[in-house]
VOBA-1610 file (N, C-alpha, C; in pm, whole numbers, padded with zeros to 5 digits, always signed):
BEGIN
Met+15788+07117-04742Met+15810+06990-04808Met+15699+06892-04771Thr+15667+06804-04866Thr+15563+06705-04841Thr+15614+06599-04746Pro+15537+06563-04640Pro+15581+06459-04548Pro+15610+06329-04623Ser+15709+06255-04577Ser+15749+06131-04641Ser+15783+06029-04535Ser+15758+05901-04566Ser+15792+05795-04472Ser+15943+05785-04453Asp+16022+05847-04547Asp+16167+05845-04534Asp+16215+05942-04427Arg+16130+06032-04384Arg+16174+06137-04292Arg+16160+06090-04148Arg+16242+05993-04116Arg+16247+05937-03981Arg+16346+06015-03895Pro+16356+05982-03766Pro+16452+06053-03681Pro+16594+06048-03737Val+16663+06161-03724Val+16802+06171-03768Val+16888+06198-03645Val+16987+06114-03622Val+17079+06133-03509Val+17192+06225-03554Leu+17214+06334-03480Leu+17319+06431-03511Leu+17430+06418-03407Ile+17555+06411-03455Ile+17670+06386-03367Ile+17777+06492-03396His+17815+06567-03295His+17908+06679-03310His+18053+06631-03316Gly+18143+06726-03333Gly+18285+06696-03345Gly+18367+06734-03223Leu+18497+06735-03241Leu+18593+06757-03133Leu+18576+06894-03068Trp+18583+06896-02933Trp+18577+07018-02853Trp+18444+07092-02869Met+18341+07021-02911Met+18210+07082-02927Met+18108+07009-02841Gly+17984+07053-02850Gly+17873+06989-02780Gly+17753+06984-02872Arg+17640+06943-02818Arg+17520+06933-02901Arg+17483+07066-02964Trp+17518+07175-02897Trp+17487+07309-02949Trp+17544+07330-03089Ala+17655+07264-03121Ala+17717+07284-03251Ala+17628+07236-03365Met+17537+07144-03336Met+17452+07087-03440Met+17316+07158-03449Trp+17294+07260-03366Trp+17164+07329-03366Trp+17126+07387-03503Pro+17219+07455-03575Pro+17176+07511-03705Pro+17126+07403-03801Leu+17196+07290-03808Leu+17152+07182-03895Leu+17024+07118-03843Ala+17013+07105-03711Ala+16892+07047-03654Ala+16770+07132-03689Arg+16785+07263-03682Arg+16673+07352-03715Arg+16632+07335-03861Arg+16728+07328-03950Arg+16696+07311-04092Arg+16634+07174-04120Leu+16683+07072-04051Leu+16625+06939-04069Leu+16480+06935-04020Lys+16455+07001-03907Lys+16318+07004-03856Lys+16225+07076-03953Gln+16272+07186-04011Gln+16192+07259-04109Gln+16163+07173-04232Ala+16252+07079-04261Ala+16235+06991-04376Ala+16150+06869-04344Gly+16104+06857-04220Gly+16016+06747-04184Gly+16080+06633-04111Phe+16209+06645-04078Phe+16277+06539-04004Phe+16265+06562-03854Asp+16296+06460-03778Asp+16297+06468-03631Asp+16442+06456-03586Pro+16512+06568-03560Pro+16653+06562-03521Pro+16671+06519-03376Leu+16763+06427-03353Leu+16799+06381-03219Leu+16947+06412-03199Leu+16980+06493-03099Leu+17117+06538-03080Leu+17187+06457-02971Phe+17300+06397-03007Phe+17379+06318-02912Phe+17503+06397-02872Gly+17527+06407-02742Gly+17645+06474-02691Gly+17737+06375-02623Tyr+17866+06402-02626Tyr+17964+06309-02568Tyr+18091+06385-02529Pro+18170+06330-02437Pro+18297+06394-02399Pro+18403+06367-02504Thr+18442+06467-02578Thr+18526+06443-02695Thr+18669+06403-02661Arg+18712+06421-02537Arg+18846+06380-02499Arg+18852+06234-02457Ala+18736+06167-02452Ala+18735+06022-02431Ala+18769+05953-02562Thr+18795+05824-02558Thr+18829+05753-02681Thr+18704+05738-02768Pro+18719+05736-02900Pro+18604+05713-02987Pro+18533+05581-02956Ala+18609+05479-02918Ala+18546+05351-02884Ala+18455+05365-02762Ala+18503+05436-02659Ala+18420+05457-02540Ala+18297+05539-02574Asn+18313+05638-02660Asn+18198+05720-02698Asn+18101+05643-02786Ala+18151+05547-02862Ala+18061+05461-02940Ala+17973+05379-02847Glu+18029+05334-02736Glu+17949+05260-02639Glu+17845+05350-02573Arg+17883+05474-02544Arg+17786+05571-02491Arg+17673+05593-02591Leu+17710+05604-02718Leu+17610+05625-02822Leu+17518+05505-02834Ala+17572+05385-02824Ala+17489+05264-02833Ala+17386+05262-02720Arg+17429+05296-02599Arg+17335+05298-02486Arg+17231+05408-02504Trp+17274+05523-02553Trp+17182+05635-02576Trp+17077+05598-02680Leu+17118+05531-02787Leu+17023+05490-02889Leu+16919+05394-02833Asp+16962+05305-02744Asp+16869+05210-02682Asp+16764+05280-02597Glu+16799+05399-02546Glu+16708+05472-02457Glu+16607+05558-02532Gln+16626+05575-02663Gln+16538+05665-02737Gln+16401+05601-02762Cys+16299+05684-02756Cys+16163+05636-02781Cys+16144+05597-02927Ser+16208+05671-03017Ser+16197+05643-03160Ser+16329+05588-03211Pro+16328+05476-03280Pro+16454+05424-03335Pro+16508+05517-03441Pro+16640+05528-03453Pro+16698+05619-03551Pro+16670+05572-03693Gly+16653+05667-03783Gly+16639+05632-03923Gly+16766+05661-03999His+16826+05779-03968His+16943+05824-04042His+17044+05884-03943Phe+17167+05909-03993Phe+17274+05963-03909Phe+17344+06077-03983Leu+17380+06181-03906Leu+17454+06295-03957Leu+17563+06329-03855Ala+17689+06325-03898Ala+17799+06347-03804Ala+17900+06445-03861His+17954+06527-03773His+18057+06624-03810His+18191+06580-03754Ser+18294+06578-03838Ser+18431+06560-03795Ser+18452+06434-03709Leu+18496+06450-03585Leu+18521+06335-03497Leu+18395+06251-03478Gly+18277+06312-03491Gly+18154+06235-03477Gly+18146+06120-03576Gly+18202+06138-03696Gly+18204+06030-03793Gly+18293+05915-03750Val+18402+05947-03680Val+18491+05844-03628Val+18419+05762-03519Val+18343+05833-03435Val+18263+05764-03334Val+18163+05669-03400Leu+18101+05715-03509Leu+18006+05629-03581Leu+18076+05507-03639Ala+18197+05523-03690Ala+18271+05408-03744Ala+18290+05302-03637His+18322+05344-03516His+18336+05249-03405His+18201+05187-03369Leu+18096+05268-03369Leu+17963+05216-03336Leu+17923+05104-03432Phe+17938+05128-03562Phe+17894+05029-03660Phe+17982+04905-03659Ala+18111+04922-03621Ala+18200+04807-03611Ala+18164+04721-03490Arg+18124+04786-03381Arg+18095+04715-03257Arg+17950+04671-03247His+17860+04752-03302His+17716+04726-03291His+17651+04740-03429Pro+17675+04646-03518Pro+17622+04661-03655Pro+17471+04673-03661Asp+17400+04620-03561Asp+17254+04628-03562Asp+17203+04768-03528Ser+17293+04857-03485Ser+17250+04993-03451Ser+17217+05075-03576Arg+17260+05027-03691Arg+17233+05097-03816Arg+17126+05023-03895Pro+17007+05081-03911Pro+16905+05016-03994Pro+16959+04991-04134Pro+16921+04880-04196Pro+16976+04845-04328Pro+16954+04954-04433Asp+16845+05029-04421Asp+16816+05133-04520Asp+16851+05273-04471Ala+16932+05282-04367Ala+16970+05413-04313Ala+17052+05491-04414Arg+17031+05622-04415Arg+17111+05713-04495Arg+17201+05792-04401Leu+17323+05814-04444Leu+17421+05877-04357Leu+17491+05990-04430Val+17522+06095-04355Val+17603+06205-04407Val+17714+06234-04307Leu+17836+06241-04356Leu+17951+06278-04275Leu+18004+06411-04326Leu+18034+06501-04235Leu+18082+06634-04269Leu+18228+06648-04226Gly+18319+06639-04321Gly+18460+06657-04290Gly+18514+06561-04188Ser+18468+06437-04187Ser+18514+06339-04088Ser+18645+06275-04133Pro+18750+06284-04052Pro+18881+06230-04091Pro+18890+06080-04067Leu+18821+06003-04149Leu+18824+05858-04134Leu+18962+05800-04161Gly+19046+05880-04226Gly+19184+05838-04249Gly+19280+05893-04146Gly+19226+05949-04037Gly+19310+06011-03935Gly+19335+06158-03965Ser+19393+06227-03870Ser+19414+06371-03881Ser+19561+06405-03862Ala+19623+06457-03969Ala+19763+06500-03959Ala+19777+06617-03863Val+19677+06704-03859Val+19680+06816-03765Val+19682+06765-03621Ala+19597+06667-03590Ala+19593+06611-03454Ala+19726+06545-03420Arg+19782+06472-03513Arg+19912+06408-03486Arg+20020+06513-03464Gly+20011+06625-03537Gly+20106+06732-03515Gly+20090+06794-03377Leu+19965+06819-03337Leu+19939+06875-03204Leu+19988+06782-03094Ala+19979+06652-03118Ala+20017+06553-03016Ala+20166+06553-02987Gln+20243+06626-03065Gln+20387+06635-03038Gln+20416+06724-02917Trp+20317+06804-02878Trp+20333+06891-02762Trp+20245+06843-02647Arg+20290+06865-02525Arg+20218+06818-02407Arg+20078+06876-02400Leu+20066+07007-02426Leu+19934+07069-02421Leu+19843+07010-02528Gly+19899+06986-02646Gly+19819+06925-02752Gly+19770+06788-02715Arg+19857+06707-02654Arg+19815+06573-02612Arg+19705+06582-02508Trp+19714+06680-02418Trp+19609+06695-02317Trp+19478+06737-02382Leu+19484+06831-02476Leu+19362+06878-02540Leu+19293+06768-02620Leu+19372+06684-02683Leu+19316+06578-02766Leu+19270+06459-02683Gly+19339+06433-02572Gly+19300+06322-02485Gly+19292+06191-02560Gly+19185+06116-02534Gly+19170+05985-02595Gly+19121+05988-02738Ser+19092+06107-02792Ser+19041+06113-02930Ser+19142+06060-03031Leu+19268+06057-02993Leu+19371+06004-03082Leu+19363+05853-03094Glu+19327+05786-02986Glu+19334+05640-02980Glu+19233+05574-03074Ala+19286+05503-03174Ala+19200+05438-03275Ala+19101+05540-03332Gly+19152+05661-03353Gly+19067+05768-03402Gly+19148+05865-03485Leu+19180+05980-03428Leu+19253+06082-03501Leu+19395+06040-03535Asp+19443+05933-03471Asp+19575+05880-03507Asp+19572+05806-03640Gly+19451+05776-03691Gly+19437+05710-03820Gly+19395+05565-03813Asp+19395+05506-03695Asp+19359+05364-03681Asp+19209+05349-03660Val+19131+05399-03755Val+18985+05400-03746Val+18930+05271-03808Pro+18828+05210-03747Pro+18767+05093-03811Pro+18721+05124-03953Ala+18731+05026-04039Ala+18690+05046-04178Ala+18543+05088-04184Trp+18514+05186-04266Trp+18376+05233-04279Trp+18295+05127-04352Asn+18184+05085-04293Asn+18109+04973-04349Asn+17961+05005-04371Ala+17928+05133-04380Ala+17788+05173-04397Ala+17764+05223-04538Pro+17689+05149-04620Pro+17656+05198-04753Pro+17559+05315-04745Asn+17532+05374-04859Asn+17443+05489-04868Asn+17490+05605-04780Thr+17622+05623-04780Thr+17684+05733-04705Thr+17733+05841-04802Leu+17704+05964-04767Leu+17757+06080-04839Leu+17860+06149-04750Met+17981+06167-04802Met+18082+06246-04733Met+18090+06382-04799Leu+18077+06488-04720Leu+18097+06624-04768Leu+18227+06678-04709Ala+18318+06718-04794Ala+18447+06772-04751Ala+18458+06918-04795Gly+18518+06999-04711Gly+18537+07140-04743Gly+18669+07164-04813Thr+18674+07269-04895Thr+18797+07302-04967Thr+18842+07447-04944Arg+18780+07514-04846Arg+18826+07650-04814Arg+18930+07640-04702Pro+19056+07664-04731Pro+19164+07637-04635Pro+19180+07746-04530Val+19077+07767-04451Val+19081+07868-04345Val+19041+07800-04213Gly+19135+07792-04119Gly+19103+07728-03993Gly+19227+07706-03908Pro+19209+07659-03785Pro+19320+07645-03690Pro+19424+07543-03732Gly+19388+07451-03820Gly+19485+07352-03864Gly+19602+07413-03938Arg+19582+07533-03990Arg+19690+07600-04062Arg+19804+07641-03969Leu+19776+07641-03838Leu+19879+07678-03741Leu+19979+07565-03717Val+19944+07444-03757Val+20034+07329-03743Val+20114+07319-03872Ala+20237+07358-03866Ala+20319+07371-03987Ala+20326+07242-04068Asp+20299+07255-04198Asp+20316+07146-04295Asp+20229+07023-04267Ala+20124+07040-04186Ala+20041+06924-04153Ala+19935+06897-04259Leu+19882+07001-04319Leu+19767+06985-04407Leu+19807+06976-04554Glu+19763+06868-04619Glu+19776+06860-04764Glu+19666+06944-04828Ser+19686+06981-04951Ser+19582+07050-05028Ser+19515+06949-05122Pro+19383+06967-05139Pro+19295+07067-05078Pro+19258+07028-04935Asn+19212+07128-04859Asn+19170+07105-04721Asn+19072+07213-04680Asp+19011+07193-04563Asp+18911+07288-04513Asp+18964+07373-04398Gly+19097+07377-04384Gly+19159+07451-04276Gly+19180+07369-04151Thr+19124+07249-04147Thr+19140+07160-04032Thr+19165+07016-04077Val+19091+06972-04178Val+19100+06834-04228Val+19127+06838-04378Ala+19221+06757-04424Ala+19249+06746-04567Ala+19142+06661-04634Val+19110+06695-04758Val+19011+06617-04832Val+19052+06470-04839Ala+19181+06443-04857Ala+19229+06305-04866Ala+19200+06226-04739Glu+19190+06295-04624Glu+19164+06227-04497Glu+19018+06188-04481Thr+18932+06238-04571Thr+18789+06206-04562Thr+18747+06094-04656Val+18841+06042-04732Val+18809+05940-04832Val+18807+05802-04767Ala+18702+05725-04796Ala+18690+05589-04746Ala+18609+05507-04845Ser+18627+05376-04840Ser+18549+05288-04927Ser+18408+05274-04871Glu+18323+05205-04945Glu+18186+05177-04903Glu+18101+05303-04889Met+18133+05406-04964Met+18050+05527-04962Met+17977+05543-05094Ala+17856+05594-05086Ala+17778+05615-05207Ala+17829+05736-05284Asp+17878+05836-05211Asp+17918+05960-05278Asp+18017+06037-05191His+18105+06109-05255His+18199+06198-05187His+18200+06328-05265Arg+18168+06438-05197Arg+18161+06567-05266Arg+18242+06672-05190Cys+18294+06767-05265Cys+18367+06879-05206Cys+18289+07008-05228Leu+18284+07090-05124Leu+18216+07219-05131Leu+18313+07328-05083Pro+18301+07450-05135Pro+18394+07558-05100Pro+18363+07622-04965Val+18374+07544-04860Val+18351+07593-04723Val+18464+07543-04635Asn+18482+07605-04517Asn+18582+07553-04425Asn+18518+07453-04328His+18598+07403-04237His+18555+07292-04151His+18433+07327-04067Phe+18427+07450-04020Phe+18318+07488-03930Phe+18196+07535-04006Ala+18216+07589-04126Ala+18103+07628-04209Ala+18023+07507-04256Leu+18081+07389-04249Leu+18005+07267-04280Leu+17883+07255-04188Leu+17889+07321-04073Leu+17781+07312-03975Leu+17669+07413-03999Trp+17700+07525-04064Trp+17596+07629-04075Trp+17569+07677-04217Ser+17644+07628-04314Ser+17623+07668-04452Ser+17487+07621-04505Gly+17412+07712-04563Gly+17284+07675-04624Gly+17302+07580-04739Arg+17409+07597-04814Arg+17436+07508-04927Arg+17462+07366-04878Val+17540+07353-04771Val+17566+07221-04713Val+17436+07158-04665Ala+17354+07237-04595Ala+17227+07185-04541Ala+17139+07132-04652Lys+17135+07201-04765Lys+17051+07156-04877Lys+17098+07021-04929Val+17230+07003-04944Val+17283+06876-04992Val+17254+06765-04891Val+17268+06797-04762Val+17237+06700-04657Val+17092+06655-04666Ile+17001+06750-04674Ile+16858+06719-04677Ile+16822+06640-04803Asp+16883+06676-04916Asp+16856+06603-05039Asp+16898+06456-05025His+17014+06433-04964His+17061+06295-04949His+16973+06217-04851Leu+16938+06278-04740Leu+16855+06208-04642Leu+16715+06183-04695Ser+16669+06270-04785Ser+16533+06256-04838Ser+16524+06151-04948Ser+16632+06138-05026Ser+16622+06050-05143Ser+16741+05959-05161Gly+16834+05964-05065Gly+16952+05881-05078Gly+17043+05926-05190Gly+17026+06053-05233Gly+17113+06106-05337Gly+17066+06070-05476Arg+16951+06003-05487Arg+16902+05962-05619Arg+16825+06076-05684
//
């Protein structure tokens, strides 16, 4: 691809029970497309608000200011808190992609929280996060990609998932205002991270804002 001034650093943020390693496939594809991927890791059992503060400090430490953001699942909830608390952390012309982020909360997480082990596994991720009390999404030029292949661990929580869903998050849970586009692709929640088709849509949006 031809180098472009739009191809600034892209901050990649993983989801629940994952680490920076989960974003490696997308980071590799972004690098091949001419972007500079920056991977942020955080303790997913902490509250999204606390992780937003970690992210704000991490961004301040980077040599290159972020141009765009790409987040999977809970990572999008962390971004919602970041932009609510630190609006200057998002450049006015930043492009954003969220992959299956439950900005409307997660019925699967609420179902898991009915059991002691589930509450321990989820930790603080429920607080103003997977419980549904997420700050309103306020970042324009955002693309949400939701999966519609209902294969995943969320199916083990009886009657939690509405259709369509990606096996972990329902499409309805990914809908929010102030987004430029919302698209559904026939992948499950985890394939959002490694699908070549997803990567192409991501790169197209970051390269041209979906235009």
